[in-house]
C-alpha positions, 0 to 999 in steps of 0.5 A: 523495507523488509527485516525478519521479525518473528511475530505470530500470524494467523494460521490462515493467513499462511496457507496462501500457496506460493503460487497464488503470491507468485501470479500477485507479484508478476500482475503488479508490473514494474513498482519501487518505494521509499522513506528517510525513516525520520518521525514526523511529530506523532508520526512515523514514516514506513519501511518494509520489514520482512521482505526482499530485495525488488529489481521490478516496479519501476514506477515508484522512485525516492522523493528527496528533501529536507535530507529526508527520505519518502517514495512515491509512484509515478501515475502519469508522465509528470504525475506522482502520487505519495502520502501528504506528510511526504510533501518535504519532497524536492526532487523524484528520483526514477530510472536513473535520473533525477527529476524537480518538483513543481509543486506537492499538493496534500489532500486538503483534509490532511490531519496528522495522528491526534493522540485525544482521537481515534480511528476505528476500522472494520475488521473480519473479527469486529472494531478495532480502534487505534490512536496516533492515525494521521487522516487523508494522509495523500497527496499528488506531485507534480515534476517539472519534466515529463519522465522517460522510459518508465511507464506509470502505474494505474489507479486500482479499484477497491479494497475488501477484507482478506484481499492479499495486496504487494508493498514495495518501499526503500524503507529499513528492515527493523525500526533499530536498523539504518539500512533504507534506500535499497528496495524491497517488496512483500506481500500481506492481507488488508485486515481492515477497513474505514472506507477511506483507510485500510490496515495491515498486521504482522510480519515475518513467516511470510508476511511483510510490513512498512516502516520508516522509509516506506511512506508514500509507497504503494500497495498493489493489488491486481496490477494497480495501485490501490494504497499509499503507505501513511505510517506503521506502528512504533514497532514495524512489525504489528501493523501498516496503515494505508489510504484507499487510492480509490476513494480519492481517485476524483481529487487524484484526478483533478490534481492530475490534470488529464495526466494519468495512466489509463485515464485514472483506474477505479472511481470512488464508488470502490471505497473499500467499505470492508463488506464482506462478499461471497462472489461465486469462484469460476466453477462450483460453490463457495461451500463446495471449494471450502469443503475441499480445501480450496479456500488459499487457491489462487481462483479462490480468496487471492481472487476476491472470491468466496471471502465470507465463506473462507471467514476472510471478513 
């Protein structure tokens, strides 16, 4: 999942305090990740680089089938959220037990990355276009029996530029290593959105990214699942792409048939459009907090406050 890959990371991202990341990690509750590391045509199944071993996040398990590995997150007693290109799965390994899938349904608009097409993201530096990016890469699976002894994760709300995320996975620590299978956790920032997807840059210097082995795994914010790992760059230290869970909330609820933790999480309104907001902090103004050097304090940018003033969008 995470290897120590040296790469330049913007200084603004590195100033986040250890306390802020600790609070975010604790807020996520239990979770986990996985994928097999074999590319599917033009796609790359991601793993986490520059992370650390994770004993938490029990709601996320391994999806296995056809000698391949992916990750899925338990979001109901029998319902698993994952990536569309992980629909090869036959079994789900979670809580020390193996459960069979009755079915896995891909989103009907899922398409693999097309070398002739690009996807444009809104970033805090302006538009950024990338090719070979899969779209609508999200799926829901139904297990044959209920999972006992594991609390499902709830669906999270919308995504905004500059928001911190926790990424989890069972993938490799480097694209040239075969060390997938161990659960690892790390953190990064939302650097760009399309309304349906978000991306995050870099690895190293405290930032983590996904690589072969993490596909279908979760990104967490505020205790909920806000992203589903889709794919990474060929060099796993460059960038990762997630589907925005809230953008697909209605479709997920329909497939789950009422079997969702917390009733289904955020609505479709929070689609991660990337709008730049300056929600005020609990005390004083955004300008004052920036002047005092407080942008990366837990109550500021990590909480989604003063993003515009602090230059996060």
